[in-house]
BAZAMAR-49533 format. One record per residue (C-alpha): residue number from 1; residue in three letters; x, y, z. Coordinates in pm, whole numbers. Example, Ala and Ser with C-alpha at 12.3 -4.5 7.8 and 13.67 -1.06 7.14 Angstrom:
% residues 2
<n = 1, res = ALA, u = 1230, v = -450, w = 780>
<n = 2, res = SER, u = 1367, v = -106, w = 714>
***
This chain:
% residues 347
<n = 1, res = MET, u = 876, v = -1821, w = -2048>
<n = 2, res = VAL, u = 740, v = -2164, w = -1959>
<n = 3, res = PHE, u = 566, v = -2195, w = -1678>
<n = 4, res = ASN, u = 615, v = -2536, w = -1505>
<n = 5, res = ILE, u = 413, v = -2629, w = -1145>
<n = 6, res = ASP, u = 586, v = -2900, w = -1038>
<n = 7, res = LYS, u = 890, v = -2745, w = -1045>
<n = 8, res = LEU, u = 703, v = -2403, w = -789>
<n = 9, res = VAL, u = 568, v = -2684, w = -514>
<n = 10, res = ARG, u = 788, v = -2873, w = -304>
<n = 11, res = GLU, u = 939, v = -3214, w = -335>
<n = 12, res = THR, u = 787, v = -3319, w = 69>
<n = 13, res = VAL, u = 408, v = -3201, w = -112>
<n = 14, res = ARG, u = 505, v = -3353, w = -457>
<n = 15, res = GLY, u = 509, v = -3673, w = -299>
<n = 16, res = LEU, u = 278, v = -3666, w = -43>
<n = 17, res = LYS, u = -18, v = -3897, w = -15>
<n = 18, res = PRO, u = -350, v = -3718, w = 82>
<n = 19, res = TYR, u = -521, v = -3823, w = 370>
<n = 20, res = SER, u = -839, v = -4026, w = 279>
<n = 21, res = SER, u = -1157, v = -3925, w = 443>
<n = 22, res = ALA, u = -1442, v = -4132, w = 489>
<n = 23, res = ARG, u = -1642, v = -3903, w = 290>
<n = 24, res = ASP, u = -1387, v = -3909, w = 20>
<n = 25, res = GLU, u = -1397, v = -4295, w = -60>
<n = 26, res = TYR, u = -1794, v = -4286, w = -53>
<n = 27, res = ILE, u = -2026, v = -3979, w = -250>
<n = 28, res = SER, u = -2376, v = -3994, w = -133>
<n = 29, res = ASP, u = -2611, v = -4019, w = -472>
<n = 30, res = GLY, u = -2889, v = -3952, w = -282>
<n = 31, res = SER, u = -2998, v = -4302, w = -175>
<n = 32, res = LYS, u = -3094, v = -4411, w = 149>
<n = 33, res = MET, u = -2787, v = -4536, w = 305>
<n = 34, res = ILE, u = -2712, v = -4663, w = 668>
<n = 35, res = PHE, u = -2348, v = -4523, w = 731>
<n = 36, res = LEU, u = -2148, v = -4723, w = 958>
<n = 37, res = ASP, u = -1796, v = -4595, w = 781>
<n = 38, res = ALA, u = -1698, v = -4282, w = 960>
<n = 39, res = ASN, u = -1752, v = -4351, w = 1351>
<n = 40, res = GLU, u = -2000, v = -4061, w = 1384>
<n = 41, res = ASN, u = -2292, v = -4098, w = 1616>
<n = 42, res = PRO, u = -2585, v = -4273, w = 1481>
<n = 43, res = PHE, u = -2816, v = -4049, w = 1590>
<n = 44, res = GLU, u = -2961, v = -3810, w = 1414>
<n = 45, res = ASN, u = -2949, v = -3420, w = 1465>
<n = 46, res = GLY, u = -2915, v = -3255, w = 1170>
<n = 47, res = LEU, u = -2483, v = -3221, w = 1287>
<n = 48, res = ASN, u = -2416, v = -3605, w = 1354>
<n = 49, res = ARG, u = -2204, v = -3651, w = 1025>
<n = 50, res = TYR, u = -1960, v = -3538, w = 899>
<n = 51, res = PRO, u = -1965, v = -3223, w = 624>
<n = 52, res = ASP, u = -1873, v = -3317, w = 239>
<n = 53, res = PRO, u = -1488, v = -3266, w = 258>
<n = 54, res = GLN, u = -1516, v = -3115, w = -57>
<n = 55, res = GLN, u = -1823, v = -2908, w = -63>
<n = 56, res = ARG, u = -1953, v = -3012, w = -391>
<n = 57, res = SER, u = -2277, v = -2831, w = -395>
<n = 58, res = LEU, u = -2105, v = -2508, w = -314>
<n = 59, res = LYS, u = -1849, v = -2530, w = -550>
<n = 60, res = THR, u = -2129, v = -2604, w = -834>
<n = 61, res = LEU, u = -2313, v = -2296, w = -787>
<n = 62, res = LEU, u = -1949, v = -2110, w = -701>
<n = 63, res = ALA, u = -1810, v = -2237, w = -1071>
<n = 64, res = GLU, u = -2207, v = -2142, w = -1206>
<n = 65, res = GLN, u = -2157, v = -1777, w = -1130>
<n = 66, res = LYS, u = -1816, v = -1743, w = -1153>
<n = 67, res = GLN, u = -1787, v = -1905, w = -1533>
<n = 68, res = VAL, u = -1501, v = -2146, w = -1375>
<n = 69, res = LEU, u = -1474, v = -2523, w = -1352>
<n = 70, res = GLU, u = -1538, v = -2693, w = -1040>
<n = 71, res = ALA, u = -1167, v = -2823, w = -1043>
<n = 72, res = ASN, u = -1049, v = -2447, w = -1059>
<n = 73, res = ILE, u = -1184, v = -2381, w = -704>
<n = 74, res = LEU, u = -1064, v = -2467, w = -329>
<n = 75, res = LEU, u = -1241, v = -2330, w = -51>
<n = 76, res = GLY, u = -1066, v = -2247, w = 310>
<n = 77, res = ASN, u = -1147, v = -2154, w = 632>
<n = 78, res = GLY, u = -1161, v = -1778, w = 599>
<n = 79, res = SER, u = -862, v = -1643, w = 325>
<n = 80, res = ASP, u = -605, v = -1668, w = 548>
<n = 81, res = GLU, u = -644, v = -2092, w = 557>
<n = 82, res = VAL, u = -596, v = -2057, w = 191>
<n = 83, res = LEU, u = -276, v = -1807, w = 214>
<n = 84, res = ASP, u = -161, v = -2026, w = 440>
<n = 85, res = LEU, u = -195, v = -2325, w = 266>
<n = 86, res = ILE, u = -57, v = -2172, w = -93>
<n = 87, res = PHE, u = 281, v = -2076, w = 118>
<n = 88, res = ARG, u = 279, v = -2474, w = 273>
<n = 89, res = ALA, u = 235, v = -2622, w = -81>
<n = 90, res = PHE, u = 534, v = -2421, w = -242>
<n = 91, res = CYS, u = 757, v = -2230, w = -14>
<n = 92, res = GLU, u = 1007, v = -2416, w = 95>
<n = 93, res = PRO, u = 1118, v = -2323, w = 522>
<n = 94, res = ASN, u = 1436, v = -2101, w = 565>
<n = 95, res = SER, u = 1505, v = -2134, w = 197>
<n = 96, res = ASP, u = 1241, v = -1958, w = -16>
<n = 97, res = ASN, u = 1146, v = -1614, w = -16>
<n = 98, res = VAL, u = 841, v = -1374, w = -186>
<n = 99, res = ILE, u = 738, v = -1068, w = -220>
<n = 100, res = THR, u = 486, v = -843, w = -64>
<n = 101, res = LEU, u = 381, v = -476, w = -200>
<n = 102, res = PRO, u = 305, v = -236, w = 195>
<n = 103, res = PRO, u = 94, v = -76, w = 221>
<n = 104, res = THR, u = -96, v = -378, w = 251>
<n = 105, res = TYR, u = -285, v = -670, w = 404>
<n = 106, res = GLY, u = -82, v = -758, w = 693>
<n = 107, res = MET, u = -121, v = -1152, w = 701>
<n = 108, res = TYR, u = 86, v = -1182, w = 407>
<n = 109, res = LYS, u = 364, v = -1110, w = 668>
<n = 110, res = VAL, u = 228, v = -1297, w = 949>
<n = 111, res = LEU, u = 225, v = -1614, w = 725>
<n = 112, res = SER, u = 548, v = -1520, w = 577>
<n = 113, res = GLY, u = 680, v = -1533, w = 966>
<n = 114, res = ILE, u = 493, v = -1848, w = 1076>
<n = 115, res = ASN, u = 619, v = -2081, w = 783>
<n = 116, res = ALA, u = 975, v = -1920, w = 805>
<n = 117, res = VAL, u = 997, v = -1758, w = 470>
<n = 118, res = GLU, u = 1170, v = -1463, w = 427>
<n = 119, res = ASN, u = 957, v = -1152, w = 328>
<n = 120, res = ARG, u = 1114, v = -921, w = 80>
<n = 121, res = GLU, u = 874, v = -581, w = 55>
<n = 122, res = VAL, u = 887, v = -362, w = -240>
<n = 123, res = LEU, u = 696, v = -5, w = -129>
<n = 124, res = LEU, u = 408, v = 73, w = -368>
<n = 125, res = THR, u = 446, v = 388, w = -566>
<n = 126, res = SER, u = 326, v = 705, w = -439>
<n = 127, res = ASP, u = 29, v = 716, w = -587>
<n = 128, res = PHE, u = 13, v = 317, w = -427>
<n = 129, res = GLU, u = 77, v = 124, w = -755>
<n = 130, res = PRO, u = 295, v = -167, w = -785>
<n = 131, res = ASP, u = 693, v = -71, w = -891>
<n = 132, res = VAL, u = 706, v = -333, w = -1141>
<n = 133, res = PHE, u = 1075, v = -253, w = -1217>
<n = 134, res = GLN, u = 1200, v = -317, w = -877>
<n = 135, res = ILE, u = 922, v = -582, w = -788>
<n = 136, res = LEU, u = 1123, v = -781, w = -1077>
<n = 137, res = GLU, u = 1464, v = -676, w = -953>
<n = 138, res = ASN, u = 1378, v = -830, w = -612>
<n = 139, res = VAL, u = 1297, v = -1186, w = -759>
<n = 140, res = ASP, u = 1551, v = -1453, w = -720>
<n = 141, res = GLU, u = 1569, v = -1841, w = -818>
<n = 142, res = LYS, u = 1411, v = -1903, w = -473>
<n = 143, res = THR, u = 1135, v = -1685, w = -503>
<n = 144, res = LYS, u = 774, v = -1867, w = -556>
<n = 145, res = ILE, u = 544, v = -1545, w = -472>
<n = 146, res = ILE, u = 431, v = -1257, w = -522>
<n = 147, res = PHE, u = 155, v = -1151, w = -337>
<n = 148, res = ILE, u = -97, v = -874, w = -484>
<n = 149, res = CYS, u = -395, v = -728, w = -324>
<n = 150, res = SER, u = -613, v = -541, w = -547>
<n = 151, res = PRO, u = -856, v = -307, w = -484>
<n = 152, res = ASN, u = -613, v = -304, w = -215>
<n = 153, res = ASN, u = -575, v = -316, w = 173>
<n = 154, res = PRO, u = -538, v = -5, w = 330>
<n = 155, res = THR, u = -530, v = 213, w = 20>
<n = 156, res = GLY, u = -874, v = 131, w = -182>
<n = 157, res = ASN, u = -767, v = 172, w = -499>
<n = 158, res = ALA, u = -737, v = -114, w = -792>
<n = 159, res = PHE, u = -409, v = -180, w = -943>
<n = 160, res = GLN, u = -369, v = -81, w = -1288>
<n = 161, res = LYS, u = -428, v = -390, w = -1511>
<n = 162, res = LYS, u = -100, v = -309, w = -1761>
<n = 163, res = ARG, u = 106, v = -370, w = -1426>
<n = 164, res = ILE, u = -20, v = -661, w = -1333>
<n = 165, res = GLU, u = -12, v = -814, w = -1620>
<n = 166, res = GLU, u = 361, v = -752, w = -1667>
<n = 167, res = LEU, u = 430, v = -904, w = -1322>
<n = 168, res = ILE, u = 194, v = -1258, w = -1432>
<n = 169, res = GLU, u = 354, v = -1264, w = -1781>
<n = 170, res = ASN, u = 779, v = -1179, w = -1625>
<n = 171, res = PHE, u = 801, v = -1371, w = -1335>
<n = 172, res = ASN, u = 830, v = -1756, w = -1308>
<n = 173, res = GLY, u = 666, v = -1795, w = -1006>
<n = 174, res = LEU, u = 315, v = -1782, w = -851>
<n = 175, res = VAL, u = 158, v = -1455, w = -861>
<n = 176, res = VAL, u = -143, v = -1476, w = -598>
<n = 177, res = ILE, u = -411, v = -1141, w = -665>
<n = 178, res = ASP, u = -647, v = -1132, w = -347>
<n = 179, res = GLU, u = -1005, v = -974, w = -453>
<n = 180, res = ALA, u = -1167, v = -966, w = -157>
<n = 181, res = TYR, u = -1338, v = -663, w = -214>
<n = 182, res = ILE, u = -1339, v = -696, w = -598>
<n = 183, res = ASP, u = -1755, v = -659, w = -564>
<n = 184, res = PHE, u = -1763, v = -303, w = -503>
<n = 185, res = SER, u = -1459, v = -199, w = -777>
<n = 186, res = GLU, u = -1549, v = -126, w = -1160>
<n = 187, res = SER, u = -1228, v = -297, w = -1275>
<n = 188, res = GLU, u = -1276, v = -640, w = -1387>
<n = 189, res = SER, u = -1178, v = -995, w = -1175>
<n = 190, res = TRP, u = -917, v = -1166, w = -1293>
<n = 191, res = LEU, u = -1108, v = -1449, w = -1309>
<n = 192, res = LEU, u = -1184, v = -1334, w = -1644>
<n = 193, res = VAL, u = -823, v = -1427, w = -1772>
<n = 194, res = LEU, u = -752, v = -1736, w = -1530>
<n = 195, res = ALA, u = -748, v = -1998, w = -1801>
<n = 196, res = ASN, u = -490, v = -1760, w = -2000>
<n = 197, res = HIS, u = -255, v = -1783, w = -1633>
<n = 198, res = PRO, u = -156, v = -2127, w = -1548>
<n = 199, res = ASN, u = 67, v = -1900, w = -1264>
<n = 200, res = LEU, u = -232, v = -1733, w = -1100>
<n = 201, res = ILE, u = -413, v = -1768, w = -831>
<n = 202, res = ILE, u = -701, v = -1585, w = -718>
<n = 203, res = THR, u = -856, v = -1529, w = -361>
<n = 204, res = GLN, u = -1233, v = -1389, w = -315>
<n = 205, res = THR, u = -1403, v = -1422, w = 8>
<n = 206, res = MET, u = -1758, v = -1421, w = 197>
<n = 207, res = SER, u = -1630, v = -1168, w = 447>
<n = 208, res = LYS, u = -1737, v = -865, w = 208>
<n = 209, res = ALA, u = -2003, v = -825, w = -31>
<n = 210, res = TYR, u = -2132, v = -1179, w = 43>
<n = 211, res = GLY, u = -2208, v = -1033, w = 468>
<n = 212, res = MET, u = -2050, v = -1350, w = 557>
<n = 213, res = ALA, u = -1756, v = -1261, w = 754>
<n = 214, res = GLY, u = -1899, v = -1463, w = 1044>
<n = 215, res = ILE, u = -1887, v = -1784, w = 875>
<n = 216, res = ARG, u = -1471, v = -1726, w = 776>
<n = 217, res = LEU, u = -1514, v = -1874, w = 409>
<n = 218, res = GLY, u = -1233, v = -1830, w = 164>
<n = 219, res = ILE, u = -1243, v = -1888, w = -216>
<n = 220, res = CYS, u = -900, v = -2003, w = -457>
<n = 221, res = TYR, u = -960, v = -2039, w = -800>
<n = 222, res = ALA, u = -665, v = -2119, w = -980>
<n = 223, res = SER, u = -570, v = -2411, w = -1278>
<n = 224, res = ALA, u = -704, v = -2751, w = -1187>
<n = 225, res = GLU, u = -321, v = -2862, w = -1167>
<n = 226, res = ILE, u = -245, v = -2586, w = -890>
<n = 227, res = ILE, u = -573, v = -2712, w = -690>
<n = 228, res = ALA, u = -504, v = -3059, w = -691>
<n = 229, res = ILE, u = -166, v = -2917, w = -497>
<n = 230, res = LEU, u = -350, v = -2741, w = -197>
<n = 231, res = ASN, u = -648, v = -3058, w = -184>
<n = 232, res = LYS, u = -345, v = -3240, w = -98>
<n = 233, res = ILE, u = -272, v = -3056, w = 234>
<n = 234, res = LYS, u = -579, v = -2939, w = 320>
<n = 235, res = PRO, u = -753, v = -3041, w = 677>
<n = 236, res = PRO, u = -998, v = -3316, w = 510>
<n = 237, res = TYR, u = -1295, v = -3145, w = 707>
<n = 238, res = ASN, u = -1220, v = -2787, w = 655>
<n = 239, res = ILE, u = -1546, v = -2636, w = 602>
<n = 240, res = ASN, u = -1819, v = -2703, w = 868>
<n = 241, res = GLN, u = -2167, v = -2850, w = 750>
<n = 242, res = LEU, u = -2318, v = -2522, w = 911>
<n = 243, res = THR, u = -2078, v = -2270, w = 731>
<n = 244, res = GLN, u = -2160, v = -2461, w = 381>
<n = 245, res = TYR, u = -2544, v = -2434, w = 440>
<n = 246, res = GLN, u = -2480, v = -2045, w = 523>
<n = 247, res = ALA, u = -2288, v = -1994, w = 237>
<n = 248, res = LEU, u = -2473, v = -2221, w = -23>
<n = 249, res = LYS, u = -2842, v = -2017, w = 97>
<n = 250, res = ARG, u = -2625, v = -1655, w = 49>
<n = 251, res = VAL, u = -2481, v = -1702, w = -316>
<n = 252, res = LEU, u = -2864, v = -1811, w = -442>
<n = 253, res = ASP, u = -2975, v = -1517, w = -328>
<n = 254, res = ASP, u = -2738, v = -1309, w = -532>
<n = 255, res = THR, u = -3024, v = -1032, w = -612>
<n = 256, res = MET, u = -2959, v = -982, w = -259>
<n = 257, res = VAL, u = -2619, v = -950, w = -266>
<n = 258, res = GLN, u = -2621, v = -695, w = -570>
<n = 259, res = GLU, u = -2850, v = -459, w = -381>
<n = 260, res = GLU, u = -2651, v = -466, w = -83>
<n = 261, res = VAL, u = -2329, v = -389, w = -271>
<n = 262, res = GLU, u = -2519, v = -110, w = -433>
<n = 263, res = GLN, u = -2632, v = 56, w = -144>
<n = 264, res = ILE, u = -2274, v = 67, w = 6>
<n = 265, res = LEU, u = -2166, v = 235, w = -309>
<n = 266, res = LYS, u = -2461, v = 464, w = -326>
<n = 267, res = GLU, u = -2302, v = 526, w = 65>
<n = 268, res = ARG, u = -1943, v = 539, w = 5>
<n = 269, res = LYS, u = -1991, v = 850, w = -247>
<n = 270, res = THR, u = -2196, v = 1035, w = 37>
<n = 271, res = LEU, u = -1909, v = 951, w = 284>
<n = 272, res = VAL, u = -1682, v = 1139, w = 95>
<n = 273, res = GLN, u = -1867, v = 1407, w = -33>
<n = 274, res = ALA, u = -1896, v = 1466, w = 295>
<n = 275, res = LEU, u = -1547, v = 1431, w = 409>
<n = 276, res = ASN, u = -1391, v = 1642, w = 137>
<n = 277, res = GLU, u = -1609, v = 1926, w = 309>
<n = 278, res = LEU, u = -1413, v = 1846, w = 661>
<n = 279, res = ASP, u = -1134, v = 2159, w = 721>
<n = 280, res = PHE, u = -945, v = 1886, w = 907>
<n = 281, res = VAL, u = -969, v = 1604, w = 633>
<n = 282, res = ASN, u = -645, v = 1694, w = 322>
<n = 283, res = LYS, u = -720, v = 1460, w = 131>
<n = 284, res = THR, u = -962, v = 1124, w = 33>
<n = 285, res = TYR, u = -812, v = 889, w = -157>
<n = 286, res = PRO, u = -1017, v = 681, w = -469>
<n = 287, res = SER, u = -1182, v = 408, w = -319>
<n = 288, res = ASP, u = -1271, v = 49, w = -531>
<n = 289, res = SER, u = -1370, v = -110, w = -203>
<n = 290, res = ASN, u = -1609, v = -64, w = 61>
<n = 291, res = PHE, u = -1392, v = 156, w = 265>
<n = 292, res = VAL, u = -1232, v = 482, w = 204>
<n = 293, res = LEU, u = -877, v = 556, w = 358>
<n = 294, res = VAL, u = -799, v = 950, w = 477>
<n = 295, res = LYS, u = -545, v = 1183, w = 516>
<n = 296, res = VAL, u = -684, v = 1383, w = 810>
<n = 297, res = ASP, u = -445, v = 1649, w = 1019>
<n = 298, res = ASP, u = -361, v = 1471, w = 1319>
<n = 299, res = ALA, u = -481, v = 1072, w = 1316>
<n = 300, res = ASP, u = -425, v = 984, w = 1677>
<n = 301, res = LYS, u = -606, v = 1247, w = 1791>
<n = 302, res = ARG, u = -951, v = 1245, w = 1543>
<n = 303, res = TYR, u = -935, v = 895, w = 1588>
<n = 304, res = ARG, u = -946, v = 941, w = 1973>
<n = 305, res = GLU, u = -1212, v = 1185, w = 1931>
<n = 306, res = LEU, u = -1435, v = 960, w = 1709>
<n = 307, res = LEU, u = -1379, v = 686, w = 2005>
<n = 308, res = GLU, u = -1528, v = 897, w = 2204>
<n = 309, res = ALA, u = -1806, v = 944, w = 2019>
<n = 310, res = GLN, u = -1876, v = 547, w = 2018>
<n = 311, res = VAL, u = -1704, v = 555, w = 1634>
<n = 312, res = VAL, u = -1458, v = 288, w = 1549>
<n = 313, res = VAL, u = -1260, v = 345, w = 1295>
<n = 314, res = ARG, u = -906, v = 193, w = 1199>
<n = 315, res = ASN, u = -593, v = 436, w = 1234>
<n = 316, res = ARG, u = -388, v = 331, w = 935>
<n = 317, res = SER, u = -53, v = 572, w = 1021>
<n = 318, res = ASN, u = 195, v = 314, w = 1109>
<n = 319, res = GLN, u = 186, v = 174, w = 762>
<n = 320, res = PRO, u = 410, v = 273, w = 480>
<n = 321, res = LEU, u = 312, v = 520, w = 290>
<n = 322, res = CYS, u = 29, v = 632, w = 487>
<n = 323, res = GLU, u = 67, v = 878, w = 765>
<n = 324, res = ASN, u = -206, v = 1036, w = 943>
<n = 325, res = THR, u = -443, v = 823, w = 761>
<n = 326, res = LEU, u = -793, v = 681, w = 879>
<n = 327, res = ARG, u = -937, v = 422, w = 710>
<n = 328, res = PHE, u = -1362, v = 416, w = 737>
<n = 329, res = THR, u = -1567, v = 137, w = 621>
<n = 330, res = VAL, u = -1909, v = 247, w = 468>
<n = 331, res = GLY, u = -2184, v = 106, w = 719>
<n = 332, res = THR, u = -2556, v = 111, w = 655>
<n = 333, res = PRO, u = -2730, v = 465, w = 583>
<n = 334, res = ASP, u = -2855, v = 529, w = 939>
<n = 335, res = GLU, u = -2508, v = 450, w = 1062>
<n = 336, res = ASN, u = -2319, v = 721, w = 759>
<n = 337, res = LYS, u = -2570, v = 1003, w = 842>
<n = 338, res = LYS, u = -2473, v = 915, w = 1201>
<n = 339, res = LEU, u = -2100, v = 945, w = 1139>
<n = 340, res = ILE, u = -2117, v = 1258, w = 911>
<n = 341, res = ALA, u = -2307, v = 1407, w = 1204>
<n = 342, res = ILE, u = -2033, v = 1361, w = 1425>
<n = 343, res = LEU, u = -1760, v = 1450, w = 1206>
<n = 344, res = LYS, u = -1886, v = 1796, w = 1111>
<n = 345, res = GLU, u = -1866, v = 1828, w = 1503>
<n = 346, res = LEU, u = -1479, v = 1787, w = 1534>
<n = 347, res = LYS, u = -1295, v = 2130, w = 1560>
***
């Protein structure tokens, strides 16, 4: 199978000349310059200048940590902007389709609706794995993207490598693997084999392991050719200066990030053990993420009881294959202790 990215990109995007901002045309080399090119307020306050539109300092650091080239990275205003850019670059409205695998992250479906792209849903198997045969059966000449969330939200599990490999190798479109929770998994990131698969896009985020949900920063890794296409249509200054600064500080503090991940994994184990001892818990599903999906006797009832005890969890019972399930995010040791005590009081 010969993969040709030019055949996937929308014709209007292929011929598009991207907007060139003032900071694209002149890149500072550190010299003291008088900037009169971008119609900025000249009075210095730390934020009066436009941010680097290509976030070069942050990309340099991420490229070093992740062992990829800077040309393989695009940053977005949250992963949702990255996903939206992928739709807009490759899916022709009212013509093309994508495939999603419920139960999964809800924004794939929302973005398909916003972009007027058909969303073909292929349910996971009963053990929450991709049904490769059914997925490929739903592919036609208008199928542009398969979205895979692994580790999956809301089920928590990382999908079997061989199933994902089969999809990547047998689908002549884009396979997007959403790795928002990869730092909590024993499974290796697909970044390790990114160079081997020209149709592979990987998204990650600063919101989970890095603990920076408030700055809204999503990361896209793909071939240089795919990144160049996405750069054509991204807003020129989509990552503001404060976000770039805070992200850079956090990525540099890798030791602290790893310590927090290890603490979350330790607390996840404690939480699972406690949940398994409760009479109203029917099953705790294996988790490769920072949350645990739990099947209970009556999810609506237990959700209300926890809310009354000032604990907010997520009721996932409206999702396919998730009847009577609650999703518990792993909190701090103190929050975990309080949650377990409250759960033990429920009858």
